[in-house]
BAPA-7128 format. One record per atom (N, C-alpha, C): residue number from 1; residue in three letters; x, y, z. Coordinates in nm, 4 decimals. Layout:
// BAPA-7128
   i  aa       xx       yy       zz
 NUM ALA        X        Y        Z
...
***
This chain:
// BAPA-7128
   i  aa       xx       yy       zz
   1 MET  -4.7948  10.5924  -1.6466
   1 MET  -4.9225  10.6520  -1.6138
   1 MET  -4.9124  10.8041  -1.6184
   2 ALA  -5.0139  10.8627  -1.6735
   2 ALA  -5.0160  11.0085  -1.6808
   2 ALA  -5.0981  11.0627  -1.5640
   3 ARG  -5.0514  11.1725  -1.5099
   3 ARG  -5.1238  11.2367  -1.4012
   3 ARG  -5.2150  11.3448  -1.4570
   4 ILE  -5.3336  11.3530  -1.4001
   4 ILE  -5.4296  11.4537  -1.4426
   4 ILE  -5.4291  11.5655  -1.3387
   5 ALA  -5.4086  11.6864  -1.3845
   5 ALA  -5.4049  11.8010  -1.2932
   5 ALA  -5.5459  11.8327  -1.2454
   6 SER  -5.5575  11.8564  -1.1201
   6 SER  -5.6870  11.8869  -1.0612
   6 SER  -5.7024  12.0378  -1.0469
   7 SER  -5.8206  12.0872  -1.0749
   7 SER  -5.8461  12.2306  -1.0606
   7 SER  -5.9090  12.2632  -0.9252
   8 PHE  -5.9087  12.1679  -0.8329
   8 PHE  -5.9683  12.1883  -0.7010
   8 PHE  -5.8747  12.2714  -0.6146
   9 SER  -5.9301  12.3685  -0.5455
   9 SER  -5.8511  12.4440  -0.4484
   9 SER  -5.9281  12.4471  -0.3176
  10 PHE  -5.8566  12.4563  -0.2085
  10 PHE  -5.9203  12.4511  -0.0776
  10 PHE  -6.0023  12.5757  -0.0487
  11 GLY  -5.9735  12.6867  -0.1148
  11 GLY  -6.0480  12.8094  -0.0917
  11 GLY  -6.1915  12.8018  -0.1392
  12 GLN  -6.2225  12.7134  -0.2303
  12 GLN  -6.3587  12.7027  -0.2807
  12 GLN  -6.4498  12.6295  -0.1832
  13 LYS  -6.3928  12.5499  -0.0965
  13 LYS  -6.4733  12.4658  -0.0094
  13 LYS  -6.5239  12.5406   0.1138
  14 PHE  -6.4511  12.6411   0.1588
  14 PHE  -6.4835  12.7086   0.2826
  14 PHE  -6.5347  12.8493   0.2563
  15 ARG  -6.6315  12.8912   0.3364
  15 ARG  -6.6859  13.0260   0.3266
  15 ARG  -6.6165  13.1137   0.4303
  16 VAL  -6.5727  13.2292   0.3913
  16 VAL  -6.5051  13.3201   0.4827
  16 VAL  -6.6095  13.4095   0.5480
  17 ILE  -6.6127  13.4067   0.6803
  17 ILE  -6.7056  13.4898   0.7553
  17 ILE  -6.6250  13.6017   0.8189
  18 ASN  -6.6543  13.7247   0.7784
  18 ASN  -6.5787  13.8377   0.8296
  18 ASN  -6.6262  13.8805   0.9668
  19 MET  -6.7551  13.9010   0.9830
  19 MET  -6.8079  13.9534   1.1082
  19 MET  -6.9208  13.8647   1.1568
  20 TYR  -6.9184  13.8334   1.2854
  20 TYR  -7.0268  13.7561   1.3448
  20 TYR  -7.0490  13.8010   1.4881
  21 ALA  -7.1652  13.7654   1.5415
  21 ALA  -7.2009  13.8009   1.6783
  21 ALA  -7.2688  13.6822   1.7438
  22 VAL  -7.2544  13.6731   1.8751
  22 VAL  -7.3238  13.5716   1.9540
  22 VAL  -7.4345  13.6426   2.0302
  23 VAL  -7.5594  13.6019   2.0033
  23 VAL  -7.6780  13.6679   2.0564
  23 VAL  -7.7506  13.5731   2.1504
  24 LYS  -7.8044  13.6288   2.2586
  24 LYS  -7.8834  13.5496   2.3519
  24 LYS  -8.0295  13.5895   2.3392
  25 THR  -8.1150  13.4925   2.3050
  25 THR  -8.2585  13.5153   2.2980
  25 THR  -8.3325  13.3848   2.3247
  26 GLY  -8.4390  13.3925   2.3995
  26 GLY  -8.5194  13.2747   2.4293
  26 GLY  -8.4464  13.1706   2.5118
  27 GLY  -8.3484  13.2128   2.5932
  27 GLY  -8.2738  13.1190   2.6759
  27 GLY  -8.1673  13.0422   2.6009
  28 LYS  -8.1434  13.0766   2.4751
  28 LYS  -8.0427  13.0080   2.3938
  28 LYS  -7.9465  13.1100   2.3352
  29 GLN  -7.8324  13.0622   2.2893
  29 GLN  -7.7328  13.1483   2.2268
  29 GLN  -7.7165  13.1077   2.0812
  30 TYR  -7.7061  13.2071   1.9930
  30 TYR  -7.6944  13.1841   1.8498
  30 TYR  -7.5746  13.2608   1.7958
  31 ARG  -7.4972  13.1971   1.7072
  31 ARG  -7.3860  13.2624   1.6379
  31 ARG  -7.4381  13.3081   1.5029
  32 LEU  -7.4405  13.4402   1.4805
  32 LEU  -7.5034  13.4971   1.3628
  32 LEU  -7.4046  13.5786   1.2816
  33 SER  -7.4205  13.5749   1.1507
  33 SER  -7.3516  13.6670   1.0614
  33 SER  -7.4569  13.7241   0.9672
  34 GLU  -7.4216  13.8283   0.8954
  34 GLU  -7.5185  13.8946   0.8086
  34 GLU  -7.5657  13.7996   0.6989
  35 GLY  -7.6969  13.7973   0.6762
  35 GLY  -7.7551  13.7110   0.5747
  35 GLY  -7.8020  13.5770   0.6273
  36 ASP  -7.7715  13.5435   0.7524
  36 ASP  -7.8152  13.4159   0.8100
  36 ASP  -7.9649  13.4163   0.8358
  37 THR  -8.0266  13.2992   0.8239
  37 THR  -8.1664  13.2794   0.8581
  37 THR  -8.1721  13.1804   0.9736
  38 ILE  -8.2396  13.2191   1.0821
  38 ILE  -8.2466  13.1332   1.2002
  38 ILE  -8.3904  13.1224   1.2475
  39 ARG  -8.4159  13.0186   1.3256
  39 ARG  -8.5452  12.9991   1.3901
  39 ARG  -8.5234  13.0077   1.5398
  40 VAL  -8.5910  13.1046   1.6037
  40 VAL  -8.5771  13.1264   1.7473
  40 VAL  -8.7114  13.1007   1.8134
  41 GLU  -8.7119  13.1020   1.9458
  41 GLU  -8.8364  13.0888   2.0198
  41 GLU  -8.9320  13.2003   1.9780
  42 THR  -9.0600  13.1782   1.9906
  42 THR  -9.1613  13.2712   1.9419
  42 THR  -9.1422  13.4106   2.0009
  43 LEU  -9.1392  13.5098   1.9110
  43 LEU  -9.1309  13.6497   1.9510
  43 LEU  -9.2612  13.7183   1.9116
  44 ASP  -9.3046  13.8136   1.9914
  44 ASP  -9.4313  13.8824   1.9671
  44 ASP  -9.4073  14.0029   1.8767
  45 VAL  -9.3783  13.9776   1.7493
  45 VAL  -9.3587  14.0818   1.6489
  45 VAL  -9.4313  14.0398   1.5217
  46 GLU  -9.4672  14.1392   1.4411
  46 GLU  -9.5417  14.1104   1.3188
  46 GLU  -9.4474  14.0650   1.2078
  47 GLU  -9.5012  13.9891   1.1162
  47 GLU  -9.4250  13.9401   1.0025
  47 GLU  -9.3873  14.0576   0.9117
  48 GLY  -9.2615  14.0644   0.8711
  48 GLY  -9.2133  14.1719   0.7860
  48 GLY  -9.1509  14.2876   0.8614
  49 SER  -9.1712  14.2949   0.9918
  49 SER  -9.1124  14.4043   1.0695
  49 SER  -8.9693  14.3688   1.1099
  50 SER  -8.8964  14.4690   1.1577
  50 SER  -8.7583  14.4453   1.1988
  50 SER  -8.7507  14.4432   1.3511
  51 ILE  -8.6496  14.3752   1.4013
  51 ILE  -8.6301  14.3618   1.5453
  51 ILE  -8.4819  14.3798   1.5743
  52 GLU  -8.4524  14.4430   1.6879
  52 GLU  -8.3140  14.4669   1.7284
  52 GLU  -8.2839  14.3852   1.8534
  53 PHE  -8.1711  14.3162   1.8510
  53 PHE  -8.1231  14.2435   1.9678
  53 PHE  -8.0090  14.3233   2.0280
  54 ASP  -8.0183  14.3504   2.1585
  54 ASP  -7.9087  14.4200   2.2251
  54 ASP  -7.8406  14.3328   2.3302
  55 ASN  -7.8848  14.2071   2.3428
  55 ASN  -7.8187  14.1116   2.4320
  55 ASN  -7.7084  14.0396   2.3548
  56 ILE  -7.6036  14.1134   2.3207
  56 ILE  -7.4927  14.0611   2.2422
  56 ILE  -7.3828  14.0169   2.3381
  57 LEU  -7.3480  13.8897   2.3337
  57 LEU  -7.2460  13.8366   2.4236
  57 LEU  -7.1058  13.8527   2.3676
  58 MET  -7.0924  13.8490   2.2334
  58 MET  -6.9606  13.8599   2.1715
  58 MET  -6.9759  13.9103   2.0289
  59 VAL  -6.8829  13.9934   1.9860
  59 VAL  -6.8782  14.0418   1.8480
  59 VAL  -6.7373  14.0200   1.7971
  60 ALA  -6.7243  13.9583   1.6788
  60 ALA  -6.5931  13.9343   1.6187
  60 ALA  -6.5925  13.9907   1.4779
  61 ASP  -6.4887  14.0684   1.4473
  61 ASP  -6.4708  14.1256   1.3143
  61 ASP  -6.3267  14.0968   1.2729
  62 GLY  -6.3078  13.9826   1.2085
  62 GLY  -6.1726  13.9403   1.1716
  62 GLY  -6.0925  13.9063   1.2957
  63 GLU  -5.9840  13.9785   1.3172
  63 GLU  -5.8990  13.9561   1.4350
  63 GLU  -5.9478  14.0349   1.5568
  64 ASN  -6.0368  14.1309   1.5373
  64 ASN  -6.0872  14.2139   1.6461
  64 ASN  -6.2061  14.1446   1.7111
  65 VAL  -6.1910  14.0983   1.8354
  65 VAL  -6.2961  14.0261   1.9077
  65 VAL  -6.3287  14.1019   2.0360
  66 LYS  -6.4577  14.1280   2.0565
  66 LYS  -6.5041  14.1942   2.1787
  66 LYS  -6.5936  14.0973   2.2542
  67 VAL  -6.5604  14.0711   2.3795
  67 VAL  -6.6394  13.9825   2.4646
  67 VAL  -6.7020  14.0669   2.5732
  68 GLY  -6.8319  14.0539   2.5925
  68 GLY  -6.9030  14.1351   2.6899
  68 GLY  -6.8970  14.0792   2.8295
  69 THR  -6.9261  14.1666   2.9268
  69 THR  -6.9319  14.1267   3.0668
  69 THR  -7.0616  14.1772   3.1286
  70 PRO  -7.1753  14.1215   3.1145
  70 PRO  -7.2092  14.0064   3.0325
  70 PRO  -7.2397  14.0418   2.8876
  71 TYR  -7.2706  14.1710   2.8579
  71 TYR  -7.3055  14.2089   2.7209
  71 TYR  -7.2072  14.3121   2.6678
  72 VAL  -7.1933  14.3178   2.5358
  72 VAL  -7.1072  14.4157   2.4713
  72 VAL  -7.1860  14.5455   2.4599
  73 ASP  -7.1309  14.6543   2.5167
  73 ASP  -7.2010  14.7831   2.5164
  73 ASP  -7.2021  14.8442   2.3770
  74 GLY  -7.3168  14.8991   2.3385
  74 GLY  -7.3291  14.9717   2.2132
  74 GLY  -7.3402  14.8860   2.0890
  75 SER  -7.3484  14.7560   2.1032
  75 SER  -7.3598  14.6694   1.9855
  75 SER  -7.5029  14.6186   1.9734
  76 LYS  -7.5422  14.5914   1.8501
  76 LYS  -7.6765  14.5384   1.8280
  76 LYS  -7.6797  14.4604   1.6980
  77 VAL  -7.7789  14.3734   1.6882
  77 VAL  -7.8036  14.2947   1.5676
  77 VAL  -7.9449  14.3265   1.5219
  78 VAL  -7.9593  14.3631   1.3954
  78 VAL  -8.0899  14.3956   1.3390
  78 VAL  -8.1318  14.2814   1.2471
  79 ALA  -8.2544  14.2337   1.2644
  79 ALA  -8.3062  14.1232   1.1839
  79 ALA  -8.4488  14.1545   1.1417
  80 THR  -8.4908  14.0962   1.0292
  80 THR  -8.6285  14.1103   0.9843
  80 THR  -8.7011  13.9775   1.0060
  81 VAL  -8.8284  13.9872   1.0393
  81 VAL  -8.9095  13.8690   1.0672
  81 VAL  -8.9629  13.8159   0.9348
  82 LYS  -8.9251  13.6926   0.9003
  82 LYS  -8.9725  13.6306   0.7764
  82 LYS  -9.1053  13.5593   0.7966
  83 GLY  -9.1311  13.5103   0.9172
  83 GLY  -9.2570  13.4419   0.9417
  83 GLY  -9.2580  13.3688   1.0739
  84 HIS  -9.3742  13.3132   1.1046
  84 HIS  -9.3935  13.2329   1.2250
  84 HIS  -9.4373  13.0942   1.1812
  85 GLY  -9.4080  12.9951   1.2621
  85 GLY  -9.4485  12.8597   1.2272
  85 GLY  -9.4313  12.7650   1.3429
  86 ARG  -9.4392  12.6355   1.3092
  86 ARG  -9.4221  12.5311   1.4094
  86 ARG  -9.3254  12.4264   1.3560
  87 HIS  -9.2393  12.3762   1.4446
  87 HIS  -9.1429  12.2740   1.4065
  87 HIS  -9.2122  12.1410   1.3778
  88 LYS  -9.1343  12.0435   1.3311
  88 LYS  -9.1862  11.9092   1.3106
  88 LYS  -9.2223  11.8468   1.4451
  89 LYS  -9.3149  11.7521   1.4424
  89 LYS  -9.3615  11.6897   1.5653
  89 LYS  -9.2542  11.5999   1.6262
  90 ILE  -9.2389  11.6119   1.7572
  90 ILE  -9.1521  11.5224   1.8339
  90 ILE  -9.2437  11.4253   1.9073
  91 GLU  -9.2225  11.2955   1.8872
  91 GLU  -9.3062  11.1958   1.9521
  91 GLU  -9.2443  11.1530   2.0840
  92 ILE  -9.3269  11.1519   2.1880
  92 ILE  -9.2847  11.1077   2.3199
  92 ILE  -9.3530  10.9744   2.3460
  93 ILE  -9.2753  10.8717   2.3758
  93 ILE  -9.3290  10.7371   2.3960
  93 ILE  -9.2865  10.6877   2.5337
  94 LYS  -9.3853  10.6468   2.6145
  94 LYS  -9.3581  10.5837   2.7438
  94 LYS  -9.4141  10.4431   2.7393
  95 PHE  -9.3388  10.3472   2.7896
  95 PHE  -9.3950  10.2128   2.7971
  95 PHE  -9.3239  10.1339   2.9063
  96 ASN  -9.3982  10.0367   2.9601
  96 ASN  -9.3418   9.9408   3.0549
  96 ASN  -9.3523   9.8036   2.9915
  97 ARG  -9.2445   9.7346   2.9822
  97 ARG  -9.2488   9.6042   2.9185
  97 ARG  -9.3243   9.5038   3.0065
  98 ARG  -9.3934   9.4152   2.9408
  98 ARG  -9.4713   9.3079   3.0039
  98 ARG  -9.5820   9.3596   3.0962
  99 LYS  -9.6168   9.4853   3.0912
  99 LYS  -9.7220   9.5399   3.1770
  99 LYS  -9.8420   9.5886   3.0968
 100 ASN  -9.8398   9.5715   2.9653
 100 ASN  -9.9476   9.6138   2.8777
 100 ASN  -9.9749   9.7638   2.8934
 101 TYR  -9.8662   9.8419   2.8988
 101 TYR  -9.8784   9.9864   2.9151
 101 TYR  -9.7933  10.0566   2.8109
 102 ASP  -9.8556  10.1444   2.7334
 102 ASP  -9.7788  10.2372   2.6513
 102 ASP  -9.8594  10.3640   2.6337
 103 LYS  -9.7885  10.4751   2.6274
 103 LYS  -9.8508  10.6055   2.6163
 103 LYS  -9.7742  10.6846   2.5119
 104 ARG  -9.8448  10.7423   2.4173
 104 ARG  -9.7812  10.8192   2.3107
 104 ARG  -9.8404  10.9598   2.3092
 105 THR  -9.7532  11.0579   2.3103
 105 THR  -9.7944  11.1973   2.2962
 105 THR  -9.7001  11.2644   2.1982
 106 GLY  -9.7331  11.3836   2.1576
 106 GLY  -9.6497  11.4579   2.0648
 106 GLY  -9.6385  11.6029   2.1065
 107 HIS  -9.5376  11.6692   2.0509
 107 HIS  -9.5150  11.8104   2.0823
 107 HIS  -9.4627  11.8817   1.9594
 108 ARG  -9.5164  12.0001   1.9313
 108 ARG  -9.4663  12.0858   1.8238
 108 ARG  -9.4373  12.2221   1.8830
 109 GLN  -9.3129  12.2653   1.8729
 109 GLN  -9.2714  12.3935   1.9291
 109 GLN  -9.2921  12.5051   1.8280
 110 ASN  -9.3435  12.6187   1.8733
 110 ASN  -9.3597  12.7351   1.7881
 110 ASN  -9.2250  12.8036   1.7675
 111 TYR  -9.2088  12.8718   1.6539
 111 TYR  -9.0853  12.9449   1.6275
 111 TYR  -9.1135  13.0710   1.5482
 112 THR  -9.0170  13.1612   1.5490
 112 THR  -9.0167  13.2796   1.4651
 112 THR  -8.8925  13.2719   1.3784
 113 GLU  -8.9085  13.2870   1.2481
 113 GLU  -8.7959  13.2784   1.1548
 113 GLU  -8.7457  13.4192   1.1257
 114 LEU  -8.6152  13.4394   1.1453
 114 LEU  -8.5531  13.5708   1.1307
 114 LEU  -8.4439  13.5659   1.0258
 115 GLU  -8.4225  13.6780   0.9575
 115 GLU  -8.3087  13.6932   0.8674
 115 GLU  -8.2269  13.8121   0.9161
 116 VAL  -8.0986  13.7893   0.9424
 116 VAL  -8.0110  13.8923   0.9967
 116 VAL  -7.9743  13.9883   0.8843
 117 THR  -7.9994  14.1172   0.9062
 117 THR  -7.9701  14.2173   0.8039
 117 THR  -7.8466  14.2992   0.8355
 118 ARG  -7.8177  14.3228   0.9659
 118 ARG  -7.7041  14.4088   0.9984
 118 ARG  -7.6510  14.3735   1.1357
 119 ILE  -7.5189  14.3787   1.1502
 119 ILE  -7.4523  14.3631   1.2791
 119 ILE  -7.3727  14.4896   1.3038
 120 GLN  -7.3981  14.5526   1.4184
 120 GLN  -7.3284  14.6763   1.4520
 120 GLN  -7.2460  14.6523   1.5764
 121 ALA  -7.1148  14.6684   1.5657
 121 ALA  -7.0259  14.6504   1.6800
 121 ALA  -7.0197  14.7801   1.7586
 122 GLY  -7.0134  14.7659   1.8914
 122 GLY  -7.0108  14.8856   1.9780
 122 GLY  -6.8750  14.9470   1.9900
***
């Protein structure tokens, strides 16, 4: 049997992230790197404008990691607002078996879609 050489390498499968930050907004924490697009809780900003986050919990640049107490001083993340929208509907169903009772409601959460343009470490 002849063996066929494979041109697959493990470096092609993984993306190398040099710098990232952990940001707190809307009661949640997000791990962001430059170029990421995320959906956060609704923010009161216009579409196309930029927004700065200064509630940075951690900044990592390769081997250099800064952890805040509670926030990292002098660091910020700049993002542009791509748009506003609503998530897919979540159906809530309540029922009692053998009691002829069922109740169905739905919920759609609003969001703001952001694209991270710059991360500045303090």
